One Martini backbone bead per residue (centre of mass of N, CA, C, O) as a GRO file, in nm:
protein
   78
    1MET     BB    1   9.152   7.967   9.225
    2GLU     BB    2   8.827   8.059   9.231
    3ALA     BB    3   8.658   8.381   9.180
    4VAL     BB    4   8.420   8.637   9.237
    5VAL     BB    5   8.330   8.928   9.105
    6GLN     BB    6   8.214   9.210   9.293
    7LYS     BB    7   8.018   9.453   9.390
    8TRP     BB    8   8.149   9.751   9.596
    9GLY     BB    9   7.997   9.989   9.531
   10ASN     BB   10   8.218  10.148   9.307
   11SER     BB   11   8.347   9.872   9.320
   12LEU     BB   12   8.552   9.589   9.338
   13GLY     BB   13   8.538   9.241   9.466
   14ILE     BB   14   8.735   8.989   9.649
   15ARG     BB   15   8.735   8.687   9.792
   16ILE     BB   16   8.924   8.535  10.038
   17PRO     BB   17   9.006   8.253  10.109
   18SER     BB   18   9.060   8.100  10.416
   19LEU     BB   19   9.313   7.942  10.343
   20ILE     BB   20   9.479   8.177  10.241
   21ALA     BB   21   9.455   8.365  10.477
   22ARG     BB   22   9.591   8.181  10.682
   23GLU     BB   23   9.862   8.138  10.530
   24LEU     BB   24   9.898   8.481  10.530
   25SER     BB   25   9.776   8.616  10.784
   26LEU     BB   26   9.492   8.724  10.728
   27LYS     BB   27   9.285   9.005  10.822
   28ASN     BB   28   9.071   9.221  10.927
   29GLY     BB   29   9.262   9.498  10.798
   30SER     BB   30   9.460   9.408  10.614
   31VAL     BB   31   9.742   9.498  10.424
   32VAL     BB   32   9.762   9.545  10.071
   33ASP     BB   33   9.914   9.495   9.757
   34ILE     BB   34   9.812   9.628   9.434
   35ASN     BB   35   9.877   9.495   9.104
   36GLU     BB   36   9.935   9.569   8.764
   37ASN     BB   37  10.021   9.300   8.515
   38GLY     BB   38   9.892   9.354   8.250
   39LYS     BB   39   9.659   9.078   8.282
   40GLU     BB   40   9.734   9.104   8.589
   41ILE     BB   41   9.673   9.040   8.952
   42ASN     BB   42   9.854   9.153   9.228
   43ILE     BB   43   9.856   9.014   9.570
   44LYS     BB   44  10.016   9.164   9.864
   45PRO     BB   45  10.136   9.145  10.162
   46LEU     BB   46  10.176   9.386  10.436
   47ASN     BB   47  10.419   9.379  10.663
   48LYS     BB   48  10.442   9.494  10.967
   49MET     BB   49  10.659   9.627  11.166
   50ASN     BB   50  10.816   9.611  11.449
   51LEU     BB   51  11.019   9.766  11.655
   52SER     BB   52  11.264   9.568  11.641
   53GLU     BB   53  11.273   9.572  11.335
   54MET     BB   54  11.311   9.873  11.288
   55LEU     BB   55  11.573   9.903  11.466
   56SER     BB   56  11.747   9.695  11.296
   57ALA     BB   57  11.756   9.905  11.043
   58VAL     BB   58  11.942  10.080  11.191
   59ASN     BB   59  12.209  10.288  11.077
   60GLU     BB   60  12.467  10.502  10.986
   61ASN     BB   61  12.310  10.569  10.697
   62ASN     BB   62  11.994  10.630  10.840
   63ILE     BB   63  12.076  10.831  11.067
   64HIS     BB   64  12.009  11.101  11.243
   65ASP     BB   65  12.051  11.386  11.384
   66GLU     BB   66  12.019  11.574  11.614
   67VAL     BB   67  11.752  11.767  11.752
   68ASP     BB   68  11.687  12.113  11.798
   69TRP     BB   69  11.406  12.244  12.006
   70GLY     BB   70  11.511  12.417  12.213
   71LYS     BB   71  11.400  12.560  12.472
   72PRO     BB   72  11.231  12.531  12.743
   73VAL     BB   73  10.858  12.593  12.803
   74GLY     BB   74  10.822  12.419  13.069
   75LYS     BB   75  10.853  12.095  13.248
   76GLU     BB   76  11.087  12.007  13.111
   77ILE     BB   77  11.350  11.752  13.096
   78TRP     BB   78  11.705  11.766  12.987
   0.00000   0.00000   0.00000
């Protein structure tokens, strides 16, 4: 699919056709990863994980020990 590169401030921009945006669930403000690969430009959506997805990635190899923040200094309940 063809697109036209247009000036956008000091940068260049490309409009993503609505069909592709819908297929990839892209919305205004979606974050994408842009890489140059030789003579090609690769654009890939970065899907943010929700809390349950992040917690499912926690395991005994990547969890840290409890952090000691010291004695309570206000009305904290420990």
